[in-house]
C-alpha positions as YAML, in Angstrom:
chain: A
units: angstrom
residues:
- id: 1
  name: MET
  ca: [-122.99, 80.45, 123.00]
- id: 2
  name: ASN
  ca: [-125.64, 82.22, 123.50]
- id: 3
  name: LYS
  ca: [-126.65, 83.24, 127.26]
- id: 4
  name: THR
  ca: [-129.02, 80.70, 128.76]
- id: 5
  name: ASN
  ca: [-132.36, 81.17, 131.19]
- id: 6
  name: THR
  ca: [-130.84, 78.28, 133.42]
- id: 7
  name: ARG
  ca: [-129.66, 79.88, 136.86]
- id: 8
  name: TYR
  ca: [-126.73, 77.79, 138.47]
- id: 9
  name: THR
  ca: [-125.32, 78.48, 142.18]
- id: 10
  name: VAL
  ca: [-121.90, 76.60, 142.92]
- id: 11
  name: ILE
  ca: [-121.88, 75.79, 146.51]
- id: 12
  name: GLY
  ca: [-118.56, 75.31, 147.44]
- id: 13
  name: ALA
  ca: [-115.09, 77.30, 146.49]
- id: 14
  name: GLY
  ca: [-112.60, 74.73, 146.37]
- id: 15
  name: ASN
  ca: [-110.52, 73.69, 143.58]
- id: 16
  name: GLY
  ca: [-113.36, 71.77, 141.64]
- id: 17
  name: GLY
  ca: [-116.36, 74.50, 142.81]
- id: 18
  name: LYS
  ca: [-113.95, 77.27, 141.23]
- id: 19
  name: ALA
  ca: [-113.39, 75.32, 138.07]
- id: 20
  name: MET
  ca: [-117.26, 74.39, 137.93]
- id: 21
  name: ALA
  ca: [-118.16, 78.25, 138.14]
- id: 22
  name: ALA
  ca: [-116.04, 79.75, 135.75]
- id: 23
  name: HIS
  ca: [-116.59, 77.04, 133.06]
- id: 24
  name: LEU
  ca: [-120.65, 77.50, 133.87]
- id: 25
  name: ALA
  ca: [-120.03, 81.35, 133.40]
- id: 26
  name: ILE
  ca: [-118.01, 80.98, 129.87]
- id: 27
  name: MET
  ca: [-120.97, 78.67, 128.76]
- id: 28
  name: GLY
  ca: [-122.95, 81.67, 129.08]
- id: 29
  name: PHE
  ca: [-125.26, 80.80, 132.33]
- id: 30
  name: GLU
  ca: [-126.23, 82.74, 134.80]
- id: 31
  name: VAL
  ca: [-123.94, 81.50, 138.07]
- id: 32
  name: THR
  ca: [-123.41, 82.26, 142.19]
- id: 33
  name: LEU
  ca: [-120.81, 81.11, 143.84]
- id: 34
  name: TYR
  ca: [-121.48, 80.19, 147.52]
- id: 35
  name: ASN
  ca: [-118.20, 79.88, 149.95]
- id: 36
  name: ARG
  ca: [-119.11, 79.48, 153.75]
- id: 37
  name: THR
  ca: [-115.98, 81.92, 154.62]
- id: 38
  name: ALA
  ca: [-116.57, 85.27, 153.13]
- id: 39
  name: GLU
  ca: [-112.78, 85.87, 153.26]
- id: 40
  name: ASN
  ca: [-112.08, 82.85, 150.75]
- id: 41
  name: VAL
  ca: [-113.81, 84.56, 148.07]
- id: 42
  name: ALA
  ca: [-113.25, 88.28, 148.77]
- id: 43
  name: ALA
  ca: [-110.99, 88.46, 145.66]
- id: 44
  name: ILE
  ca: [-113.26, 86.82, 143.14]
- id: 45
  name: GLN
  ca: [-116.27, 89.16, 144.43]
- id: 46
  name: ALA
  ca: [-113.64, 91.71, 143.92]
- id: 47
  name: ARG
  ca: [-112.71, 90.74, 140.28]
- id: 48
  name: GLY
  ca: [-115.97, 89.73, 139.52]
- id: 49
  name: GLY
  ca: [-115.16, 86.33, 138.34]
- id: 50
  name: ILE
  ca: [-112.65, 83.71, 137.58]
- id: 51
  name: THR
  ca: [-109.90, 83.09, 135.16]
- id: 52
  name: LEU
  ca: [-110.03, 79.42, 133.50]
- id: 53
  name: GLU
  ca: [-107.16, 77.77, 132.00]
- id: 54
  name: SER
  ca: [-107.45, 74.17, 130.77]
- id: 55
  name: GLN
  ca: [-104.73, 71.86, 130.19]
- id: 56
  name: ASP
  ca: [-106.46, 70.38, 126.98]
- id: 57
  name: PRO
  ca: [-105.88, 72.65, 123.78]
- id: 58
  name: ALA
  ca: [-108.92, 72.29, 123.09]
- id: 59
  name: GLY
  ca: [-110.83, 72.63, 126.73]
- id: 60
  name: PRO
  ca: [-112.73, 75.80, 127.87]
- id: 61
  name: ARG
  ca: [-110.33, 78.93, 128.91]
- id: 62
  name: GLY
  ca: [-111.23, 82.52, 129.72]
- id: 63
  name: PHE
  ca: [-112.79, 84.85, 132.12]
- id: 64
  name: GLY
  ca: [-115.68, 83.53, 133.63]
- id: 65
  name: ASN
  ca: [-118.07, 86.41, 135.01]
- id: 66
  name: LEU
  ca: [-120.01, 85.51, 137.82]
- id: 67
  name: ALA
  ca: [-123.53, 87.38, 138.75]
- id: 68
  name: ARG
  ca: [-122.69, 87.06, 142.39]
- id: 69
  name: VAL
  ca: [-120.62, 85.73, 144.81]
- id: 70
  name: THR
  ca: [-122.02, 85.32, 148.46]
- id: 71
  name: SER
  ca: [-121.80, 83.67, 151.96]
- id: 72
  name: ASP
  ca: [-125.48, 83.90, 152.26]
- id: 73
  name: MET
  ca: [-127.23, 80.39, 151.59]
- id: 74
  name: LYS
  ca: [-130.58, 82.50, 151.30]
- id: 75
  name: VAL
  ca: [-128.76, 84.41, 148.57]
- id: 76
  name: ALA
  ca: [-127.49, 81.53, 146.93]
- id: 77
  name: ILE
  ca: [-130.52, 79.12, 146.87]
- id: 78
  name: GLU
  ca: [-132.90, 82.31, 145.90]
- id: 79
  name: ASN
  ca: [-130.67, 83.35, 142.92]
- id: 80
  name: CYS
  ca: [-130.84, 79.58, 141.41]
- id: 81
  name: GLU
  ca: [-132.56, 76.35, 139.44]
- id: 82
  name: ILE
  ca: [-129.80, 74.16, 140.17]
- id: 83
  name: ALA
  ca: [-127.58, 73.93, 142.72]
- id: 84
  name: MET
  ca: [-124.35, 72.22, 142.52]
- id: 85
  name: ILE
  ca: [-122.85, 71.06, 145.31]
- id: 86
  name: VAL
  ca: [-119.29, 70.69, 145.36]
- id: 87
  name: THR
  ca: [-117.76, 70.69, 148.79]
- id: 88
  name: PRO
  ca: [-116.35, 67.26, 150.61]
- id: 89
  name: ALA
  ca: [-119.14, 64.67, 151.37]
- id: 90
  name: TYR
  ca: [-119.00, 65.45, 155.13]
- id: 91
  name: ALA
  ca: [-120.22, 68.78, 154.55]
- id: 92
  name: HIS
  ca: [-123.31, 67.55, 152.87]
- id: 93
  name: TYR
  ca: [-125.50, 67.42, 155.79]
- id: 94
  name: ASP
  ca: [-124.38, 70.86, 157.12]
- id: 95
  name: ILE
  ca: [-125.34, 72.38, 153.61]
- id: 96
  name: ALA
  ca: [-128.52, 70.36, 153.41]
- id: 97
  name: GLN
  ca: [-129.49, 72.28, 157.17]
- id: 98
  name: LYS
  ca: [-128.68, 75.57, 155.97]
- id: 99
  name: ALA
  ca: [-130.51, 75.48, 152.24]
- id: 100
  name: ALA
  ca: [-133.57, 73.83, 153.62]
- id: 101
  name: PRO
  ca: [-135.26, 76.74, 154.53]
- id: 102
  name: PHE
  ca: [-134.91, 78.67, 151.00]
- id: 103
  name: LEU
  ca: [-135.11, 75.66, 148.35]
- id: 104
  name: GLN
  ca: [-138.82, 75.44, 146.84]
- id: 105
  name: ALA
  ca: [-140.50, 73.38, 144.68]
- id: 106
  name: GLY
  ca: [-138.70, 72.69, 140.84]
- id: 107
  name: GLN
  ca: [-134.93, 73.22, 142.01]
- id: 108
  name: VAL
  ca: [-132.56, 70.77, 141.34]
- id: 109
  name: VAL
  ca: [-129.56, 69.99, 144.03]
- id: 110
  name: VAL
  ca: [-126.78, 67.79, 142.64]
- id: 111
  name: LEU
  ca: [-124.24, 66.19, 144.84]
- id: 112
  name: ASN
  ca: [-120.54, 66.53, 142.60]
- id: 113
  name: PRO
  ca: [-120.04, 63.68, 144.17]
- id: 114
  name: GLY
  ca: [-122.31, 61.99, 146.44]
- id: 115
  name: ARG
  ca: [-119.59, 59.48, 147.58]
- id: 116
  name: THR
  ca: [-121.83, 56.51, 148.97]
- id: 117
  name: LEU
  ca: [-125.38, 56.97, 149.70]
- id: 118
  name: GLY
  ca: [-124.98, 61.18, 149.96]
- id: 119
  name: ALA
  ca: [-128.66, 61.72, 148.12]
- id: 120
  name: ILE
  ca: [-129.95, 59.89, 150.81]
- id: 121
  name: GLU
  ca: [-128.29, 61.58, 153.62]
- id: 122
  name: PHE
  ca: [-129.25, 65.09, 151.78]
- id: 123
  name: ASN
  ca: [-132.35, 63.97, 151.12]
- id: 124
  name: ARG
  ca: [-133.29, 63.02, 154.87]
- id: 125
  name: VAL
  ca: [-131.65, 66.03, 156.60]
- id: 126
  name: LEU
  ca: [-134.09, 68.33, 154.26]
- id: 127
  name: ASP
  ca: [-137.09, 65.68, 155.21]
- id: 128
  name: GLN
  ca: [-135.82, 66.71, 159.11]
- id: 129
  name: GLU
  ca: [-135.77, 70.38, 158.37]
- id: 130
  name: GLY
  ca: [-139.43, 70.37, 157.01]
- id: 131
  name: CYS
  ca: [-138.48, 70.87, 153.26]
- id: 132
  name: GLN
  ca: [-141.00, 68.72, 151.88]
- id: 133
  name: ASN
  ca: [-141.81, 70.61, 148.42]
- id: 134
  name: GLY
  ca: [-140.99, 69.03, 145.76]
- id: 135
  name: VAL
  ca: [-136.79, 69.76, 145.48]
- id: 136
  name: ILE
  ca: [-135.02, 67.18, 143.28]
- id: 137
  name: VAL
  ca: [-131.99, 65.79, 145.01]
- id: 138
  name: ALA
  ca: [-129.24, 63.86, 142.98]
- id: 139
  name: GLU
  ca: [-125.92, 62.79, 143.21]
- id: 140
  name: THR
  ca: [-122.65, 61.80, 140.63]
- id: 141
  name: GLN
  ca: [-120.76, 59.17, 140.68]
- id: 142
  name: THR
  ca: [-117.83, 61.18, 140.27]
- id: 143
  name: PHE
  ca: [-116.85, 64.18, 139.55]
- id: 144
  name: ILE
  ca: [-116.70, 65.88, 136.23]
- id: 145
  name: TYR
  ca: [-113.13, 67.90, 136.55]
- id: 146
  name: ALA
  ca: [-109.69, 67.07, 137.33]
- id: 147
  name: SER
  ca: [-109.23, 70.49, 137.91]
- id: 148
  name: ARG
  ca: [-106.97, 72.96, 140.27]
- id: 149
  name: SER
  ca: [-106.72, 76.33, 141.97]
- id: 150
  name: ASP
  ca: [-103.93, 78.29, 140.42]
- id: 151
  name: GLY
  ca: [-104.45, 81.48, 142.59]
- id: 152
  name: PRO
  ca: [-107.47, 83.50, 144.68]
- id: 153
  name: THR
  ca: [-109.13, 84.07, 141.18]
- id: 154
  name: GLN
  ca: [-107.49, 81.26, 139.20]
- id: 155
  name: ALA
  ca: [-108.58, 77.84, 138.33]
- id: 156
  name: ARG
  ca: [-107.08, 75.35, 136.07]
- id: 157
  name: ILE
  ca: [-109.23, 72.13, 134.30]
- id: 158
  name: PHE
  ca: [-106.58, 69.18, 133.44]
- id: 159
  name: ARG
  ca: [-109.41, 67.51, 132.04]
- id: 160
  name: ALA
  ca: [-113.45, 66.55, 131.51]
- id: 161
  name: LYS
  ca: [-114.52, 63.23, 131.62]
- id: 162
  name: ASP
  ca: [-116.65, 61.89, 128.46]
- id: 163
  name: ALA
  ca: [-118.99, 60.25, 130.60]
- id: 164
  name: VAL
  ca: [-120.43, 60.95, 134.26]
- id: 165
  name: PRO
  ca: [-123.08, 58.52, 135.80]
- id: 166
  name: LEU
  ca: [-126.09, 60.99, 137.68]
- id: 167
  name: ALA
  ca: [-129.08, 59.40, 139.65]
- id: 168
  name: ALA
  ca: [-131.77, 61.18, 141.50]
- id: 169
  name: LEU
  ca: [-133.70, 60.18, 144.53]
- id: 170
  name: PRO
  ca: [-135.70, 58.60, 143.27]
- id: 171
  name: ALA
  ca: [-134.60, 57.27, 140.05]
- id: 172
  name: THR
  ca: [-137.62, 58.60, 138.18]
- id: 173
  name: LYS
  ca: [-136.41, 61.88, 138.28]
- id: 174
  name: THR
  ca: [-133.23, 61.28, 136.67]
- id: 175
  name: PRO
  ca: [-134.34, 62.14, 133.14]
- id: 176
  name: ALA
  ca: [-136.11, 65.60, 134.10]
- id: 177
  name: VAL
  ca: [-132.52, 66.47, 136.03]
- id: 178
  name: LEU
  ca: [-130.51, 65.00, 132.97]
- id: 179
  name: GLU
  ca: [-132.57, 67.21, 130.73]
- id: 180
  name: LYS
  ca: [-131.95, 70.23, 133.56]
- id: 181
  name: LEU
  ca: [-128.31, 69.71, 132.79]
- id: 182
  name: ALA
  ca: [-127.83, 68.61, 129.51]
- id: 183
  name: PRO
  ca: [-126.95, 72.06, 127.84]
- id: 184
  name: ALA
  ca: [-124.42, 72.32, 130.39]
- id: 185
  name: TYR
  ca: [-123.54, 68.78, 130.80]
- id: 186
  name: PRO
  ca: [-124.20, 66.30, 128.17]
- id: 187
  name: GLN
  ca: [-121.46, 64.03, 129.66]
- id: 188
  name: PHE
  ca: [-124.16, 63.37, 132.30]
- id: 189
  name: ILE
  ca: [-125.34, 60.15, 131.91]
- id: 190
  name: ASP
  ca: [-128.31, 57.97, 133.36]
- id: 191
  name: GLY
  ca: [-126.57, 55.74, 136.33]
- id: 192
  name: GLY
  ca: [-129.53, 53.89, 137.39]
- id: 193
  name: ASP
  ca: [-130.43, 54.61, 141.03]
- id: 194
  name: VAL
  ca: [-128.25, 55.93, 143.84]
- id: 195
  name: LEU
  ca: [-127.28, 52.66, 145.22]
- id: 196
  name: GLN
  ca: [-125.47, 52.17, 141.80]
- id: 197
  name: THR
  ca: [-124.20, 55.08, 142.13]
- id: 198
  name: GLY
  ca: [-122.77, 55.13, 145.29]
- id: 199
  name: ILE
  ca: [-121.84, 51.39, 145.34]
- id: 200
  name: ASN
  ca: [-119.66, 51.58, 142.34]
- id: 201
  name: ASN
  ca: [-117.65, 54.51, 143.78]
- id: 202
  name: ILE
  ca: [-114.35, 53.12, 143.24]
- id: 203
  name: GLY
  ca: [-112.33, 55.80, 145.17]
- id: 204
  name: ALA
  ca: [-114.10, 54.24, 148.73]
- id: 205
  name: ILE
  ca: [-111.55, 51.13, 147.66]
- id: 206
  name: PHE
  ca: [-108.58, 53.12, 146.15]
- id: 207
  name: HIS
  ca: [-108.02, 56.16, 148.36]
- id: 208
  name: PRO
  ca: [-108.00, 54.09, 152.03]
- id: 209
  name: THR
  ca: [-106.76, 51.25, 151.01]
- id: 210
  name: ILE
  ca: [-103.50, 52.58, 149.36]
- id: 211
  name: SER
  ca: [-103.29, 55.33, 152.15]
- id: 212
  name: ILE
  ca: [-103.23, 53.10, 155.38]
- id: 213
  name: LEU
  ca: [-100.67, 50.90, 153.58]
- id: 214
  name: ASN
  ca: [-98.47, 53.55, 152.82]
- id: 215
  name: ALA
  ca: [-98.27, 54.95, 156.18]
- id: 216
  name: GLY
  ca: [-94.93, 54.81, 157.02]
- id: 217
  name: TRP
  ca: [-94.00, 56.13, 153.47]
- id: 218
  name: ILE
  ca: [-96.36, 59.06, 153.33]
- id: 219
  name: GLU
  ca: [-95.10, 59.92, 156.54]
- id: 220
  name: ALA
  ca: [-91.51, 59.56, 156.10]
- id: 221
  name: THR
  ca: [-91.37, 61.55, 152.84]
- id: 222
  name: ASN
  ca: [-94.03, 64.35, 153.29]
- id: 223
  name: GLY
  ca: [-96.06, 62.06, 150.12]
- id: 224
  name: GLY
  ca: [-92.88, 62.31, 147.76]
- id: 225
  name: PHE
  ca: [-93.63, 59.39, 145.88]
- id: 226
  name: GLN
  ca: [-96.21, 58.20, 142.99]
- id: 227
  name: PHE
  ca: [-99.26, 57.20, 145.03]
- id: 228
  name: TYR
  ca: [-100.43, 54.98, 142.21]
- id: 229
  name: ILE
  ca: [-97.10, 54.01, 140.91]
- id: 230
  name: ASP
  ca: [-95.24, 53.40, 143.81]
- id: 231
  name: GLY
  ca: [-97.85, 52.96, 146.47]
- id: 232
  name: VAL
  ca: [-100.05, 50.25, 144.82]
- id: 233
  name: THR
  ca: [-97.08, 47.35, 144.86]
- id: 234
  name: PRO
  ca: [-98.15, 43.40, 144.23]
- id: 235
  name: THR
  ca: [-99.18, 42.95, 147.81]
- id: 236
  name: VAL
  ca: [-101.15, 46.27, 148.01]
- id: 237
  name: ALA
  ca: [-102.86, 45.43, 145.00]
- id: 238
  name: HIS
  ca: [-104.04, 42.09, 146.25]
- id: 239
  name: LEU
  ca: [-105.76, 43.71, 149.26]
- id: 240
  name: MET
  ca: [-107.24, 46.04, 147.16]
- id: 241
  name: GLU
  ca: [-108.60, 43.36, 144.89]
- id: 242
  name: VAL
  ca: [-110.16, 41.57, 148.39]
- id: 243
  name: LEU
  ca: [-111.94, 44.45, 149.13]
- id: 244
  name: ASP
  ca: [-113.51, 44.89, 145.65]
- id: 245
  name: ARG
  ca: [-114.66, 41.59, 145.76]
- id: 246
  name: GLU
  ca: [-116.31, 42.64, 148.89]
- id: 247
  name: ARG
  ca: [-117.68, 45.97, 147.05]
- id: 248
  name: VAL
  ca: [-118.77, 43.70, 144.45]
- id: 249
  name: THR
  ca: [-120.74, 41.38, 147.02]
- id: 250
  name: VAL
  ca: [-122.50, 44.04, 148.90]
- id: 251
  name: ALA
  ca: [-123.94, 45.35, 145.64]
- id: 252
  name: SER
  ca: [-125.23, 41.75, 144.68]
- id: 253
  name: ALA
  ca: [-127.43, 41.74, 147.87]
- id: 254
  name: VAL
  ca: [-128.73, 44.80, 147.54]
- id: 255
  name: GLY
  ca: [-129.50, 43.93, 143.75]
- id: 256
  name: VAL
  ca: [-127.07, 46.02, 141.97]
- id: 257
  name: ARG
  ca: [-124.52, 44.94, 139.47]
- id: 258
  name: ALA
  ca: [-121.18, 46.72, 140.52]
- id: 259
  name: THR
  ca: [-118.28, 47.49, 137.97]
- id: 260
  name: THR
  ca: [-115.04, 45.91, 139.37]
- id: 261
  name: ALA
  ca: [-111.98, 48.00, 139.46]
- id: 262
  name: ARG
  ca: [-110.38, 46.20, 136.36]
- id: 263
  name: GLU
  ca: [-113.42, 47.32, 134.48]
- id: 264
  name: TRP
  ca: [-113.79, 50.58, 135.68]
- id: 265
  name: LEU
  ca: [-110.18, 50.97, 134.87]
- id: 266
  name: LYS
  ca: [-111.00, 49.45, 131.49]
- id: 267
  name: MET
  ca: [-113.57, 51.65, 130.96]
- id: 268
  name: ALA
  ca: [-113.10, 54.95, 131.77]
- id: 269
  name: TYR
  ca: [-109.02, 54.91, 130.71]
- id: 270
  name: ASN
  ca: [-108.69, 51.97, 128.68]
- id: 271
  name: ALA
  ca: [-106.07, 50.52, 131.03]
- id: 272
  name: ASP
  ca: [-106.24, 46.77, 130.94]
- id: 273
  name: GLY
  ca: [-103.64, 43.48, 132.65]
- id: 274
  name: ASP
  ca: [-104.08, 40.42, 134.04]
- id: 275
  name: ASN
  ca: [-104.79, 41.86, 137.39]
- id: 276
  name: LEU
  ca: [-105.62, 45.38, 139.32]
- id: 277
  name: HIS
  ca: [-101.95, 45.72, 139.78]
- id: 278
  name: ASP
  ca: [-101.09, 45.48, 136.11]
- id: 279
  name: ALA
  ca: [-103.97, 47.35, 135.27]
- id: 280
  name: ILE
  ca: [-102.94, 50.39, 137.36]
- id: 281
  name: HIS
  ca: [-99.53, 50.17, 136.34]
- id: 282
  name: ASN
  ca: [-100.49, 50.27, 132.92]
- id: 283
  name: HIS
  ca: [-102.81, 53.64, 133.08]
- id: 284
  name: SER
  ca: [-100.55, 56.52, 131.65]
- id: 285
  name: GLY
  ca: [-102.68, 59.01, 133.58]
- id: 286
  name: TYR
  ca: [-101.81, 58.07, 137.13]
- id: 287
  name: ARG
  ca: [-98.19, 58.35, 136.18]
- id: 288
  name: GLY
  ca: [-96.69, 61.82, 138.58]
- id: 289
  name: ILE
  ca: [-99.35, 61.98, 140.64]
- id: 290
  name: ASN
  ca: [-98.06, 61.84, 144.02]
- id: 291
  name: ALA
  ca: [-99.40, 60.64, 147.30]
- id: 292
  name: PRO
  ca: [-100.91, 63.08, 150.07]
- id: 293
  name: PRO
  ca: [-98.45, 64.71, 151.94]
- id: 294
  name: THR
  ca: [-100.10, 63.61, 155.31]
- id: 295
  name: LEU
  ca: [-102.25, 61.20, 156.29]
- id: 296
  name: THR
  ca: [-105.05, 64.04, 157.46]
- id: 297
  name: HIS
  ca: [-106.34, 63.88, 153.99]
- id: 298
  name: ARG
  ca: [-109.71, 63.48, 152.39]
- id: 299
  name: TYR
  ca: [-108.23, 60.25, 150.98]
- id: 300
  name: ILE
  ca: [-109.10, 59.16, 154.63]
- id: 301
  name: THR
  ca: [-110.81, 61.81, 156.55]
- id: 302
  name: GLU
  ca: [-113.34, 61.67, 153.61]
- id: 303
  name: ASP
  ca: [-113.49, 58.50, 152.11]
- id: 304
  name: ILE
  ca: [-113.78, 56.26, 155.08]
- id: 305
  name: PRO
  ca: [-117.02, 57.77, 156.78]
- id: 306
  name: MET
  ca: [-118.50, 58.84, 153.59]
- id: 307
  name: SER
  ca: [-117.51, 56.01, 150.88]
- id: 308
  name: LEU
  ca: [-115.92, 52.88, 153.26]
- id: 309
  name: VAL
  ca: [-118.54, 52.84, 155.62]
- id: 310
  name: PRO
  ca: [-121.61, 52.88, 154.18]
- id: 311
  name: ILE
  ca: [-120.76, 49.92, 151.73]
- id: 312
  name: ALA
  ca: [-119.48, 48.23, 155.16]
- id: 313
  name: SER
  ca: [-122.75, 49.17, 156.81]
- id: 314
  name: LEU
  ca: [-124.83, 47.30, 153.51]
- id: 315
  name: GLY
  ca: [-122.80, 44.40, 154.30]
- id: 316
  name: ASN
  ca: [-123.04, 44.32, 157.64]
- id: 317
  name: HIS
  ca: [-126.97, 44.77, 157.37]
- id: 318
  name: TYR
  ca: [-127.30, 42.00, 154.57]
- id: 319
  name: GLY
  ca: [-125.02, 39.82, 155.57]
- id: 320
  name: VAL
  ca: [-122.13, 40.26, 153.38]
- id: 321
  name: SER
  ca: [-118.52, 39.67, 154.74]
- id: 322
  name: VAL
  ca: [-116.84, 42.81, 155.07]
- id: 323
  name: ARG
  ca: [-113.36, 41.60, 157.33]
- id: 324
  name: GLY
  ca: [-111.27, 43.35, 154.77]
- id: 325
  name: MET
  ca: [-113.15, 46.71, 154.73]
- id: 326
  name: GLU
  ca: [-113.80, 46.55, 158.64]
- id: 327
  name: SER
  ca: [-109.76, 46.26, 158.61]
- id: 328
  name: ILE
  ca: [-109.04, 49.33, 157.10]
- id: 329
  name: ILE
  ca: [-111.53, 51.51, 158.75]
- id: 330
  name: ARG
  ca: [-110.46, 49.98, 162.05]
- id: 331
  name: LEU
  ca: [-106.76, 51.10, 161.14]
- id: 332
  name: ALA
  ca: [-107.84, 54.48, 159.82]
- id: 333
  name: CYS
  ca: [-109.69, 54.56, 163.04]
- id: 334
  name: ILE
  ca: [-106.61, 54.10, 165.18]
- id: 335
  name: ALA
  ca: [-104.34, 56.07, 163.49]
- id: 336
  name: HIS
  ca: [-106.81, 59.11, 163.56]
- id: 337
  name: GLN
  ca: [-107.91, 58.63, 167.49]
- id: 338
  name: THR
  ca: [-111.44, 58.66, 166.31]
- id: 339
  name: ASP
  ca: [-114.53, 56.58, 165.34]
- id: 340
  name: TYR
  ca: [-115.32, 56.91, 161.90]
- id: 341
  name: TRP
  ca: [-118.26, 54.04, 162.35]
- id: 342
  name: ARG
  ca: [-119.82, 57.35, 164.33]
- id: 343
  name: ARG
  ca: [-119.15, 60.01, 162.21]
- id: 344
  name: GLY
  ca: [-119.67, 57.97, 158.96]
- id: 345
  name: ARG
  ca: [-123.29, 57.33, 157.09]
- id: 346
  name: THR
  ca: [-124.57, 53.95, 158.90]
- id: 347
  name: LEU
  ca: [-127.65, 52.83, 157.68]
- id: 348
  name: GLU
  ca: [-129.04, 53.67, 161.00]
- id: 349
  name: ARG
  ca: [-127.70, 57.11, 160.72]
- id: 350
  name: LEU
  ca: [-129.31, 57.48, 157.34]
- id: 351
  name: GLY
  ca: [-132.42, 56.52, 158.53]
- id: 352
  name: VAL
  ca: [-132.96, 53.08, 155.91]
- id: 353
  name: LYS
  ca: [-132.01, 50.35, 158.42]
- id: 354
  name: HIS
  ca: [-135.40, 49.07, 158.85]
- id: 355
  name: LEU
  ca: [-136.12, 48.71, 155.16]
- id: 356
  name: SER
  ca: [-135.87, 45.06, 153.84]
- id: 357
  name: VAL
  ca: [-133.74, 45.14, 150.07]
- id: 358
  name: SER
  ca: [-136.91, 44.91, 148.05]
- id: 359
  name: GLU
  ca: [-137.89, 47.88, 150.24]
- id: 360
  name: LEU
  ca: [-134.70, 49.65, 149.65]
- id: 361
  name: THR
  ca: [-134.78, 48.85, 146.25]
- id: 362
  name: ARG
  ca: [-138.60, 50.48, 145.92]
- id: 363
  name: TYR
  ca: [-137.21, 53.72, 147.70]
- id: 364
  name: VAL
  ca: [-134.16, 54.51, 145.68]
- id: 365
  name: THR
  ca: [-135.74, 53.68, 142.40]
- id: 366
  name: GLY
  ca: [-139.13, 55.36, 142.80]
- id: 367
  name: ARG
  ca: [-141.19, 52.23, 141.86]
- id: 368
  name: SER
  ca: [-144.23, 50.90, 142.74]
- id: 369
  name: THR
  ca: [-144.27, 53.17, 145.54]
- id: 370
  name: HIS
  ca: [-147.76, 52.72, 146.36]
- id: 371
  name: GLN
  ca: [-146.89, 49.57, 147.70]
- id: 372
  name: MET
  ca: [-144.53, 50.79, 150.28]
- id: 373
  name: PRO
  ca: [-144.87, 51.27, 153.51]
- id: 374
  name: ILE
  ca: [-144.88, 54.39, 155.21]
- id: 375
  name: GLY
  ca: [-141.23, 54.29, 156.62]
- id: 376
  name: ALA
  ca: [-139.88, 52.90, 153.57]
- id: 377
  name: ARG
  ca: [-141.44, 56.61, 151.77]
- id: 378
  name: HIS
  ca: [-139.82, 58.58, 154.35]
- id: 379
  name: PRO
  ca: [-137.49, 57.03, 156.36]
- id: 380
  name: LYS
  ca: [-137.02, 58.65, 159.95]
- id: 381
  name: LEU
  ca: [-134.27, 58.72, 162.40]
- id: 382
  name: ALA
  ca: [-133.07, 60.93, 165.35]
- id: 383
  name: PRO
  ca: [-130.95, 63.84, 163.78]
- id: 384
  name: ILE
  ca: [-127.36, 63.51, 163.29]
- id: 385
  name: SER
  ca: [-124.85, 64.67, 165.41]
- id: 386
  name: VAL
  ca: [-123.51, 67.94, 164.05]
- id: 387
  name: THR
  ca: [-120.18, 67.17, 166.14]
- id: 388
  name: ARG
  ca: [-119.40, 64.66, 163.66]
- id: 389
  name: VAL
  ca: [-119.65, 67.10, 160.94]
- id: 390
  name: GLU
  ca: [-117.20, 69.87, 162.83]
- id: 391
  name: GLN
  ca: [-114.54, 66.85, 163.46]
- id: 392
  name: ALA
  ca: [-114.33, 66.01, 160.21]
- id: 393
  name: ARG
  ca: [-113.75, 69.48, 159.19]
- id: 394
  name: LYS
  ca: [-110.80, 70.32, 162.09]
- id: 395
  name: ILE
  ca: [-108.92, 67.16, 160.66]
- id: 396
  name: ASN
  ca: [-109.69, 67.58, 156.90]
- id: 397
  name: SER
  ca: [-106.67, 69.11, 154.92]
- id: 398
  name: LYS
  ca: [-106.50, 70.23, 151.52]
- id: 399
  name: GLY
  ca: [-104.83, 68.06, 149.02]
- id: 400
  name: LEU
  ca: [-104.73, 66.05, 145.84]
- id: 401
  name: LEU
  ca: [-107.76, 65.95, 143.60]
- id: 402
  name: ALA
  ca: [-109.86, 62.29, 143.06]
...
């Protein structure tokens, strides 16, 4: 493929970031790879790139020659048109704060993925830092690759998804973002708005629920069982269905038609069944995926505060009973002796608690903004405490991919 003029920066050099940086470079794009800890990318910098392998015979492979490898955010941002954030969601706040002084009009920031309401958090931090110069923030519903790191300068892609919903904030900017990304990622499709991409985050239901309800087994075996096949018994699946109904009801309350977990399994993997238990067990791709080796894992440390808490917060604010979600969140708080509500993306912390449903809808869609109150255009809130970001880092551990 001929080299294009688009310059990418991939922020985050974990499993996903290495795979994305290598793939973009192999496709012919100029790529800068950023990681906050220089030692973790020293080998990549010395070698000048990343070797990419693919599980799919037709998948991408080869050596991705990187233009830059850096731990300097200024270098990372000034050398790109599109910044692809590929980090755990709890790092989004910190990245937004560090990137804000260097972002310029016309640049695009994409959270891969945003989890739930990530673009709202990222955009608000930029606003608080005085970055109001036309930067477009967008988020994907899920990460495009299933990938892993095979070594310091090696990455492997198991598969790339055929379609990944994406939404910008506001949604009126989504077509422009999709057009910019299309030469590299034609798989990105219009995801509606960030409420839709965020509430349709199926991992918010699957990951924490299965982990909490299998806590004893995870600790006793160090994750030595199949997470979805063994961990999802009929009772666990029933409880997941209850939480999923709450999620769909929350979506309805804010004007979003959410995809149910069973619909998502059918759409994404053609896995079907009379109930969620059967549908999960009929998905061959879940076979062989082991449970995390510890409960100090992103299935809880990231998916509770950055996925389940914001959905439950929407429910509480707009009058939807979310007792199932609250139970899982509470159990996680007790298990980890921490307050995931305080550290999570509540509407108050995101600065949108004062908005009615119609104002929230106008804020995320960008339509009829001339009719919006000032607070709805630029929600204001006291800054989020950085302590929650640091605490999340401390208890996070590397583990399975989504």
